[in-house]
Structure formats: structure tokens, C-alpha cells
C-alpha positions, 0 to 999 in steps of 0.5 A, a space after each residue: 500500500 502506497 499511502 502517498 496521495 497522487 498529484 491528482 488527489 493533491 490537486 483536488 484538495 488544494 483547489 477545493 480548499 481555495 474555493 471553500 476559503 473564498 465561498 464558504 466563510 463562517 458567515 456564508 455557512 450561516 446564510 446558507 443554512 437559513 435558506 429554504 434548501 439549507 445550502 448554497 445552490 451556487 456553491 453546489 454548482 461550482 463544486 459539481 461543474 468545476 471539480 466534479 465532486 458528485 461523480 468521483 465515485 461513479 462509473 465513467 460510462 455514466 459521467 463519473 471519473 470511475 474512481 477505484 477507491 473512495 479516497 477522492 470522495 474522502 478528500 473532498 469530504 475532509 475539506 467540506 468538513 473543515 468549512 462545515 459546508 452544507 451541501 447535498 454531497 452526502 445524501 446524493 453521491 454517498 447514500 443514493 448514487 451507489 444504490 442506483 448503480 447497484 440496483 437500477 436497471 440500465 435505463 435508470 442508470 443511464 437516465 439518473 447517474 449522468 445528471 447526478 454526476 453533473 450536479 443537476 440532480 440531487 437525491 436523498 435516501 428516505 430512511 428515518 434518521 433513527 434507523 439509518 445507522 442500522 440499515 447501513 449496518 453501522 451499529 447493528 443489523 437492520 432487524 426492525 422496520 425501517 420503511 418509515 415507521 409511525 402508527 400506519 406502519 411506515 410507507 406502503 406501496 400498492 400496484 395499480 394498472 397505471 403503476 405503483 402508488 405510495 402513501 405514508 410518512 417518513 421523518 428526519 430524512 437527510 435533505 428530504 425537503 430539497 432533493 430532486 429525487 427520492 429513494 423511498 423504501 416501502 412495504 409491498 405485498 400486504 401484511 402476510 407477504 410484506 416485503 420492502 422494496 426501493 422506489 424512485 419518486 420525483 421531488 415535484 410529484 403530486 401528492 408529495 408534501 415535504 417539510 424541513 425539520 429542525 435539527 441539532 446540526 443546522 449544517 445537516 438539514 433534514 426533512 419530513 415526507 408525507 406521501 398521499 397516493 404518490 406515483 412511484 417507479 420501482 428501482 430495479 427490475 419490475 419482474 422482482 415484485 411480489 406476485 410475479 413469477 420471479 418473486 421467490 424466497 431468494 429475496 433478502 428483504 422480507 417479513 414486514 421490511 426486516 432484513 434476513 439472511 437468504 441465499 443469493 439470487 441466481 447468477 445474472 439476475 438483478 434484484 430490486 432489493 438485495 441486502 449487500 448494496 446497503 452494507 456496501 453503501 454503509 462502508 463507503 459512507 462510514 469512510 467518507 463521514 470519518 474523513 469529514 469529521 477529521 476535517 472538522 476536528 482539524 479545523 477547530 483545533 487550528 482555531 483553538 491553537 490560534 486563540 491560545 497564542 493570541 489570548 494573554 493571561 498573566 502577561 503571556 499567551 495561554 498557549 505557553 502554559 504547559 497544561 494547555 500545551 499538553 491538552 492541545 497535543 493530546 487532541 492533535 495526536 487523536 486527530 492524526 490517528 483518526 485521519 490515518 484510520 479514515 484514509 485507510 478505510 477509504 482505501 479498503 473499500 475497494 478490497 473485498 471482505 475488508 470493512 473497517 469503515 465503522 471503526 474509522 468512523 467511531 475514532 473520527 467522531 470521538 476525535 471531533 467530539 474531543 476537539 470541539 469540547 476542548 475548543 469551546 473550553 479553551 476559547 473561554 466565555 466566547 466559545 459557547 456563544 451563538 456568534 462564535 463558530 466553535 459551537 457549530 463544530 460541537 453541534 456537528 460532533 453531537 449530530 453525527 453521533 446521534 445520526 450515525 453512532 454512538 461511538 460505543 455501538 459502532 465499535 461493539 458492532 464492528 467487534 461482533 461482525 469481526 467475531 473478536 469475542 467468543 459467543 460462549 464467553 464475551 470476556 475472552 478473545 476467541 482462539 
């Protein structure tokens, strides 16, 4: 493994950092999150057209750059994390585009992926924020209902002569209020034979009501979806729906939307709902989110060091005191370790069977939480005020842990998946 960045990757980092320095200052971030979309469309257009960020992990045949690893996406995410830049990159390129690539028909991929790569189409995966981490196999296996939720049983799908129709509600969905395209899991087949399939819904479809919701981290906007007899298109082959000749027991999503271990589908068959793509998306998302958290941690550490060298107490900068030096040094070591883990996880996404993204994400979130907390404390009275940007980094740390963590569950699930401990005696390492 060569840990050095290529000249192209260094160019991505330099160019993106310069662009964000000019277009994404703290005042610009606050102005962007207060808009209805929750981000600056002009900045997103620049990121897509000039740097091609949405297409970094897409096939070259569909307008992408055919990246073999997630390293380029991780580089972009680290720079976006430094600035806390609100953008649809996570929901569109990290969560939605890989599912369309893996599950969509050739016509769907040819229609949607080039527009995603160009930045003219944004997308969102309509999974509630409370279950997103388990659906992506980050903190556990998706053994419970994740197609919406609520008293009505989440989102329901019925097939009519004119096509599929959805009804129900989903809350706390990343970028659901502004995305042009929605990937919505829905129950099909009735109570006795219920299965969960993925559907495509255009953002302007009649009967779809979208509302932006308040979130702890304003730079990661979320929305609520209300579906009232909404027209939808199945993601994948129409032959794989319940009741068709090819719909049989090899489908891994069954039993009221629960994910169960089932034999793989027949060779050459594209199913609309395999479990493996969700785990694959989760591994990519973990590596990208880890790099993003590292960028945020590094930036708040820089701000804290600058303040410590400028703020004087007893006639000398507080950064010259040994206790402050030790605390900042500990944060620096933690951030650098998290950066190494994040980029190793990004490189490992291309290796079959090697999934370390969950551990990297746990370490990165913990480093961001520590750096943000130390930053607020060492900034003194100004650190926790609304006007100072330190509180935004603290909210990013807390919001990421609520949405994708917590840290102890990320590590526990990684240990369970790797079978580090014997089931008969959880306190002893298996031999």
C-alpha cells in the first residue's frame, strides 16, 4: 500500500480548499443554512461543474471519473468538513448514487447517474434518521422496520394498472425537503407477504408534501415526507415484485421490511432489493463521514491553537502554559490517528471482505467530539456563544453521533461482525 496521495488527489484538495476559503466563510455557512434548501445552490454548482465532486465515485460510462477507491470522495469530504459546508454531497453521491448503480436497471442508470454526476440532480435516501445507522449496518443489523415507521406502519406501496402508488410518512430524512429525487423504501405485498422494496419518486410529484425539520446540526438539514397516493417507479427490475413469477424466497428483504439472511439470487439476475448494496453503501459512507469529521476536528483545533497564542493571561499567551500545551497535543495526536484510520478505510473499500469503515468512523467522531469540547473550553466565555463558530463544530460532533453512532455501538458492532469475542464467553478473545 502506497499511502502517498497522487498529484491528482493533491490537486483536488488544494483547489477545493481555495474555493471553500473564498465561498464558504463562517458567515456564508450561516446564510446558507437559513435558506429554504439549507445550502448554497451556487456553491453546489461550482463544486459539481468545476471539480466534479458528485461523480468521483461513479462509473465513467455514466459521467463519473470511475474512481477505484473512495479516497477522492474522502478528500473532498475532509475539506467540506473543515468549512462545515452544507451541501447535498452526502445524501446524493454517498447514500443514493451507489444504490442506483447497484440496483437500477440500465435505463435508470443511464437516465439518473449522468445528471447526478453533473450536479443537476440531487437525491436523498428516505430512511428515518433513527434507523439509518442500522440499515447501513453501522451499529447493528437492520432487524426492525425501517420503511418509515409511525402508527400506519411506515410507507406502503400498492400496484395499480397505471403503476405503483405510495402513501405514508417518513421523518428526519437527510435533505428530504430539497432533493430532486427520492429513494423511498416501502412495504409491498400486504401484511402476510410484506416485503420492502426501493422506489424512485420525483421531488415535484403530486401528492408529495415535504417539510424541513429542525435539527441539532443546522449544517445537516433534514426533512419530513408525507406521501398521499404518490406515483412511484420501482428501482430495479419490475419482474422482482411480489406476485410475479420471479418473486421467490431468494429475496433478502422480507417479513414486514426486516432484513434476513437468504441465499443469493441466481447468477445474472438483478434484484430490486438485495441486502449487500446497503452494507456496501454503509462502508463507503462510514469512510467518507470519518474523513469529514477529521476535517472538522482539524479545523477547530487550528482555531483553538490560534486563540491560545493570541489570548494573554498573566502577561503571556495561554498557549505557553504547559497544561494547555499538553491538552492541545493530546487532541492533535487523536486527530492524526483518526485521519490515518479514515484514509485507510477509504482505501479498503475497494478490497473485498475488508470493512473497517465503522471503526474509522467511531475514532473520527470521538476525535471531533474531543476537539470541539476542548475548543469551546479553551476559547473561554466566547466559545459557547451563538456568534462564535466553535459551537457549530460541537453541534456537528453531537449530530453525527446521534445520526450515525454512538461511538460505543459502532465499535461493539464492528467487534461482533469481526467475531473478536467468543459467543460462549464475551470476556475472552476467541482462539
